[in-house]
C-alpha positions in Angstrom: -8.1 119.7 136.4 -7.1 120.4 140.1 -8.3 123.0 142.3 -5.1 124.9 141.8 -5.7 124.8 137.7 -9.4 125.9 138.3 -9.6 130.0 139.1 -13.1 129.3 140.3 -11.6 126.8 143.2 -9.1 129.4 144.2 -11.3 131.6 146.7 -12.4 128.1 148.5 -8.9 126.9 148.6 -7.3 130.4 149.8 -9.8 130.1 152.5 -9.3 126.3 153.5 -5.7 127.2 153.7 -6.2 130.4 156.1 -8.6 128.1 158.4 -6.1 125.4 158.5 -3.0 128.0 159.3 -5.2 129.5 162.0 -5.5 126.1 163.9 -1.8 126.4 164.2 -0.7 128.2 167.3 3.0 127.9 166.4 2.7 129.3 162.7 0.7 132.2 163.7 3.5 132.9 166.6 6.2 132.8 163.8 4.3 134.9 161.5 3.4 137.6 164.5 7.2 137.5 164.9 8.1 138.3 161.4 5.7 140.8 161.2 7.0 142.7 164.2 10.4 142.4 162.4 9.0 143.5 159.1 7.2 147.1 160.8 10.7 147.8 162.7 12.2 147.6 159.3 9.6 149.3 157.7 9.0 152.3 160.0 12.7 152.5 160.9 13.1 156.3 159.2 10.0 157.5 161.1 10.5 156.4 164.5 12.0 158.4 167.2 15.2 157.1 167.7 18.8 158.3 167.1 20.4 157.8 163.6 22.3 154.6 163.9 25.7 155.7 163.2 25.0 159.2 165.7 27.9 158.4 168.2 28.3 160.0 171.8 31.4 159.6 173.3 29.9 160.6 177.0 27.9 157.0 176.5 30.3 154.8 175.6 29.4 151.0 176.3 26.5 151.9 178.6 24.1 149.3 179.9 20.5 149.3 179.0 18.9 152.2 180.6 15.8 154.8 180.4 17.9 156.8 178.0 19.4 154.1 176.0 16.8 151.0 176.1 19.4 148.4 174.8 22.4 150.1 175.9 25.1 151.4 173.7 28.2 150.0 171.9 32.2 150.8 171.7 31.4 154.2 170.0 28.6 155.0 171.9 26.1 154.1 169.5 22.6 153.4 170.3 21.8 149.8 170.0 18.1 150.0 170.0 18.3 152.1 166.7 21.1 150.1 165.4 19.0 146.7 165.7 16.0 148.4 164.0 17.9 149.7 161.1 20.1 146.3 161.0 16.6 144.5 160.4 16.4 146.4 157.4 19.6 145.0 156.2 18.6 141.2 157.1 15.2 141.2 155.7 16.3 142.8 152.6 18.9 140.4 152.1 16.7 137.6 153.2 14.0 138.3 150.5 16.1 139.9 147.8 18.5 136.7 147.8 15.6 134.5 147.7 13.7 136.3 145.0 17.0 135.8 143.0 17.1 132.3 143.7 13.5 131.4 142.6 13.5 133.9 139.6 16.3 132.0 138.1 16.0 128.4 139.9 12.0 127.9 139.3 12.4 128.4 135.6 15.6 126.2 135.0 13.7 123.6 137.1 10.6 123.6 135.2 12.5 123.7 131.9 14.4 120.7 132.8 11.5 118.9 134.1 9.4 119.7 131.2 11.9 119.2 128.5 13.9 116.1 129.5 16.4 114.7 127.6 19.8 116.6 127.0 18.5 120.1 128.8 17.3 118.2 132.2 20.8 116.4 132.2 22.8 119.9 131.4 20.8 121.6 134.5 20.7 118.4 136.7 24.6 118.2 136.4 25.1 121.7 137.5 22.7 121.6 140.1 24.1 118.5 141.6 28.0 120.0 141.3 26.6 123.5 143.1 24.6 121.1 146.0 27.8 119.5 146.4 29.3 122.3 147.9 27.6 123.1 151.6 25.1 126.5 151.2 27.4 128.8 153.3 30.7 127.9 152.0 29.1 128.6 148.2 28.1 132.1 149.4 31.2 132.9 151.2 33.0 132.1 147.9 31.0 134.0 145.9 30.8 137.0 148.0 34.5 137.0 148.3 34.6 137.0 144.2 32.4 139.8 144.2 33.9 142.0 146.9 32.0 143.2 150.5 29.0 145.0 150.2 25.5 144.1 151.2 24.3 144.0 147.3 27.0 141.5 146.5 26.1 139.5 149.5 22.9 139.6 148.6 23.8 138.3 145.1 26.1 135.5 146.4 23.0 134.1 148.6 20.9 134.3 146.0 23.2 132.2 143.4 24.3 129.9 146.1 20.4 129.2 146.8 19.4 128.5 143.2 19.9 125.3 143.0 17.5 124.1 145.7 14.9 125.8 143.7 16.1 124.0 140.6 15.7 120.5 142.2 12.6 121.4 143.9 11.0 122.7 140.6 12.1 120.0 138.4 11.0 117.4 140.4 7.6 119.2 140.8 7.2 119.4 137.3 8.1 115.8 136.3 5.2 114.8 138.8 2.7 117.4 137.7 3.7 116.9 133.7 2.1 113.1 134.1 -1.1 114.3 135.5 -4.4 113.4 133.5 -5.4 117.0 133.0 -1.7 118.0 131.3 -1.9 115.1 128.8 -5.4 116.0 128.5 -4.4 119.6 127.4 -2.0 118.5 125.1 -3.8 116.2 123.4 -6.3 119.0 122.7 -3.2 121.2 121.2 -3.0 123.7 124.0 0.1 125.5 123.4 3.2 124.4 125.7 3.7 128.0 127.1 -0.1 127.9 127.9 0.5 124.8 129.6 3.1 125.8 131.7 1.5 128.8 132.8 -2.2 127.6 133.7 -1.2 124.1 134.8 2.3 123.5 135.6 3.4 126.7 137.8 -0.1 126.9 139.7 0.5 123.1 141.1 4.0 123.7 141.8 3.8 126.8 143.6 2.7 125.5 147.2 5.8 123.9 147.5 8.0 126.6 146.3 6.2 129.2 148.3 7.1 126.8 151.4 10.7 126.6 150.5 11.4 130.2 150.0 9.8 131.0 153.3 12.4 128.7 154.7 15.2 129.5 152.5 14.7 133.1 153.8 15.8 132.1 157.2 18.8 130.3 155.9 19.3 133.6 153.9 19.4 136.0 157.1 21.9 133.6 158.7 24.1 133.6 155.6 23.6 137.3 155.6 24.8 137.6 159.2 27.7 135.4 158.6 29.0 137.3 155.4 28.6 140.8 157.7 30.6 139.1 160.3 33.4 138.0 158.2 33.5 141.5 156.7 32.0 140.2 153.3 28.5 141.8 154.0 27.2 145.2 155.2 30.0 147.7 155.7 30.4 150.0 158.6 29.3 152.2 159.7 25.8 150.9 158.4 24.1 148.6 160.8 24.1 144.6 160.7 23.6 142.0 163.1 26.1 140.0 162.1 28.3 143.2 162.1 27.3 144.3 165.2 27.9 140.9 166.7 32.0 141.2 165.1 32.0 144.6 166.9 30.9 142.9 170.1 33.9 140.0 170.1 36.2 142.1 171.8 33.9 143.4 174.8 32.0 140.2 175.7 33.2 140.8 179.3 32.7 144.4 179.7 29.9 144.9 177.5 27.9 141.4 176.8 24.7 143.3 175.7 26.4 144.2 172.6 26.4 140.5 171.6 23.1 139.7 173.0 20.8 142.0 171.1 22.0 141.5 167.9 22.1 137.4 168.5 18.6 137.3 169.9 17.3 139.2 166.6 18.9 137.0 164.4 17.5 133.8 166.5 14.0 135.3 166.7 13.7 136.3 163.0 14.7 132.8 161.9 12.6 131.3 164.3 9.6 133.0 163.2 10.5 132.3 159.5 11.0 128.5 160.3 7.7 128.6 162.3 5.9 130.2 159.5 7.2 127.6 156.7 6.3 125.0 158.6 2.6 126.1 159.3 2.5 127.0 155.6 3.6 123.5 154.6 0.9 122.0 156.6 -1.6 124.5 155.2 -0.9 123.9 151.7 -0.4 120.0 151.7 -3.9 119.0 150.5 -3.3 115.4 152.3 -4.0 117.5 155.6 -7.3 117.8 156.6 
């Protein structure tokens, strides 16, 4: 039985993972960035800022100032407020869409790897067909089919990301199912469901967690792209991608309209990527 399958070894394992994670400054920096944006999104309703849709026709395209820290857009709306509220849409899209992909993809991948035979063949062929289409193109196609809205964008991104987790869960299940402790459990008559719950899922969880963290960054970029194309969050609700779309016509007169949402997307994606890389190293049992 491995450490992942032994409940008594879990605290020891978690402590070792945390020590390894703390030893990586880049991972801590990424975690700090993600935490900052999460706090912004969660605290948006209680922060002393104007509403994201409040307009002021006397403050159109104003540069950053003491009154408007990040400036205003072409409708006189405060960009700081829209950036903070836009973080909600981006993070929600990233987390929900990846949650959909994990909830659908992991069970299918485990089923394919565990059962094998025609079940594995059917799931694998479907996965390969979806993986043949670039992730963003597939998300755009599903979003266009479902219709423009943040909810439909999250569903589209989740469906597009599902093959990633099917393939990962299948490969990890194929590796774990041949381990001695799994074979021993089967020989002792342990039920299939109990084997999957006690031995397979705990041992394939670390790479899935890492992949989920990295895929959130992909999903945030995808949501921004869909909003930029008019297939995601709909105006006047704020979205970083939608803010970039609005800024296209004012790059010379008001460049700050594009700088801030672009910087927000860059920083939050950087944070998730650094955090994912740190988790990958920390959860790798071969790393000391």
